C-alpha positions as CSV (number, residue, x, y, z in Angstrom):
1,X,-1.4,-44.9,-23.0
2,X,-0.7,-47.3,-20.2
3,X,-2.0,-46.7,-16.7
4,X,1.6,-46.1,-15.5
5,X,2.2,-43.3,-18.0
6,X,-1.2,-41.7,-17.2
7,X,-0.4,-41.9,-13.5
8,X,3.0,-40.3,-14.0
9,X,1.5,-37.6,-16.2
10,X,-1.1,-36.7,-13.6
11,X,1.5,-36.6,-10.8
12,X,3.8,-34.5,-12.9
13,X,1.0,-32.1,-13.8
14,X,-0.2,-31.8,-10.2
15,X,3.3,-31.1,-9.0
16,X,3.8,-28.4,-11.5
17,X,0.5,-26.8,-10.6
18,X,1.4,-26.9,-6.9
19,X,4.7,-25.2,-7.7
20,X,3.0,-22.5,-9.7
21,X,0.4,-22.0,-6.9
22,X,3.2,-21.6,-4.4
23,X,5.1,-19.1,-6.5
24,X,1.9,-17.1,-7.1
25,X,1.1,-17.2,-3.4
26,X,4.6,-15.9,-2.5
27,X,4.4,-13.1,-5.1
28,X,1.0,-12.0,-3.8
29,X,2.2,-12.0,-0.2
30,X,5.3,-9.9,-1.1
31,X,3.2,-7.5,-3.2
32,X,1.0,-6.8,-0.3
33,X,4.0,-5.6,1.8
34,X,4.8,-2.1,0.9
35,X,8.4,-1.4,2.0
36,X,8.2,-4.3,4.4
37,X,5.2,-2.8,6.2
38,X,2.1,-4.5,7.3
39,X,-0.9,-3.7,5.0
40,X,-4.7,-3.7,5.1
41,X,-6.8,-5.6,2.6
42,X,-6.6,-2.7,0.1
43,X,-2.8,-2.8,0.1
44,X,-2.3,0.4,2.2
45,X,0.5,0.4,4.8
46,X,-0.6,0.5,8.4
47,X,1.5,3.2,10.0
48,X,1.3,5.4,13.1
49,X,1.3,9.1,11.9
50,X,4.0,11.1,13.6
51,X,2.2,14.4,12.9
52,X,-1.1,13.5,14.5
53,X,0.0,10.5,16.6
54,X,-2.8,8.3,15.3
55,X,-3.0,4.9,13.5
56,X,-3.8,5.2,9.8
57,X,-3.5,3.4,6.6
58,X,-1.8,5.1,3.7
59,X,-0.5,4.1,0.3
60,X,3.3,4.5,0.1
61,X,4.8,5.9,-3.1
62,X,8.0,4.8,-4.7
63,X,10.0,7.4,-2.8
64,X,8.8,6.0,0.6
65,X,6.3,8.8,1.3
66,X,2.8,8.0,2.6
67,X,-0.2,9.5,0.7
68,X,-0.7,12.0,3.6
69,X,2.8,13.3,3.2
70,X,3.2,17.1,3.3
71,X,6.5,18.4,1.9
72,X,8.3,20.7,4.3
73,X,6.5,19.6,7.5
74,X,9.1,18.2,9.9
75,X,6.9,15.4,11.1
76,X,6.0,14.3,7.6
77,X,9.7,14.5,6.5
78,X,10.7,12.4,9.5
79,X,7.9,9.9,8.8
80,X,9.0,9.4,5.2
81,X,12.6,9.0,6.3
82,X,11.5,6.4,8.8
83,X,9.5,4.5,6.1
84,X,12.5,4.4,3.9
85,X,14.8,3.2,6.7
86,X,12.2,0.6,7.9
87,X,11.8,2.0,11.4
88,X,8.3,3.5,11.2
89,X,5.9,2.5,13.9
90,X,3.2,0.2,12.6
91,X,0.1,-1.5,13.9
């Protein structure tokens, strides 16, 4: 192989690796955001609990309910609705 071909091969391979790295980085960043909420290192959403008026981290299920959700409680129902609507208070 000529030096020119080797050089093009290396540049092409490096470019592809950079693109793959960028895609992986974007995917990781978006996976960390649950329902568009800021998260901690474990991937739990950082929300302010309406029921107890305190900062907490909680996993959010696919229906937009924090792990601490209690069905039938008005504050919990309102919190889940706020998560789904994207208007929950965060920290």
